[in-house]
PAGURO-950997 format. One record per residue (C-alpha): x, y, z; residue number from 1. Coordinates in steps of 0.02 Angstrom, whole numbers, plus 50000, padded with zeros to 5 digits. Layout:
  east north    up  nr
     X     Y     Z NUM
...
This chain:
  east north    up  nr
 50000 50000 50000   1
 50058 50177 49973   2
 50145 50268 50114   3
 50051 50392 50219   4
 50144 50555 50188   5
 50074 50634 50347   6
 50132 50486 50453   7
 50296 50418 50385   8
 50314 50231 50401   9
 50127 50197 50392  10
 50018 50138 50249  11
 49838 50172 50202  12
 49711 50053 50127  13
 49612 50090 49970  14
 49460 50116 50080  15
 49551 50244 50189  16
 49613 50337 50036  17
 49439 50334 49959  18
 49372 50412 50119  19
 49505 50548 50110  20
 49459 50584 49930  21
 49275 50599 49978  22
 49318 50714 50123  23
 49423 50824 50009  24
 49279 50844 49887  25
 49159 50879 50029  26
 49273 51012 50106  27
 49299 51092 49936  28
 49114 51098 49897  29
 49144 51015 49729  30
 49266 51149 49668  31
 49449 51106 49696  32
 49580 51242 49711  33
 49749 51215 49627  34
 49823 51149 49790  35
 49673 51036 49819  36
 49686 50972 49641  37
 49867 50921 49673  38
 49813 50835 49835  39
 49672 50748 49741  40
 49790 50685 49606  41
 49910 50617 49737  42
 49769 50531 49832  43
 49697 50452 49674  44
 49869 50388 49624  45
 49895 50315 49798  46
 49719 50241 49795  47
 49752 50155 49627  48
 49915 50083 49695  49
 49828 50022 49852  50
 49691 49939 49748  51
 49822 49850 49642  52
 49916 49793 49797  53
 49758 49733 49883  54
 49703 49637 49729  55
 49875 49557 49717  56
 49866 49505 49899  57
 49693 49430 49876  58
 49731 49337 49714  59
 49896 49270 49778  60
 50005 49334 49638  61
 50095 49496 49608  62
 49994 49603 49488  63
 50092 49757 49539  64
 50258 49706 49464  65
 50302 49825 49324  66
 50272 49746 49155  67
 50409 49746 49027  68
 50371 49830 48863  69
 50251 49722 48765  70
 50201 49616 48917  71
 50063 49622 49044  72
 49965 49783 49054  73
 49928 49870 48893  74
 49968 50052 48866  75
 49795 50126 48845  76
 49864 50297 48799  77
 49930 50232 48633  78
């Protein structure tokens, strides 16, 4: 799971990160400032990493290992 930047050495679950994202949107009233947008982007990235890690732990194999070019995950931006 991704590190908790406010509490070094700790990790947050996807559920905890999702809650933080919801709280951020609630506090912002649906309109994010530039600083809040950066925080949102960081939280979403951490959430996605946590989801991948949790899925890997549940399925019993490492889905988070970086794929080599042409293997594994497809580049959807192409």
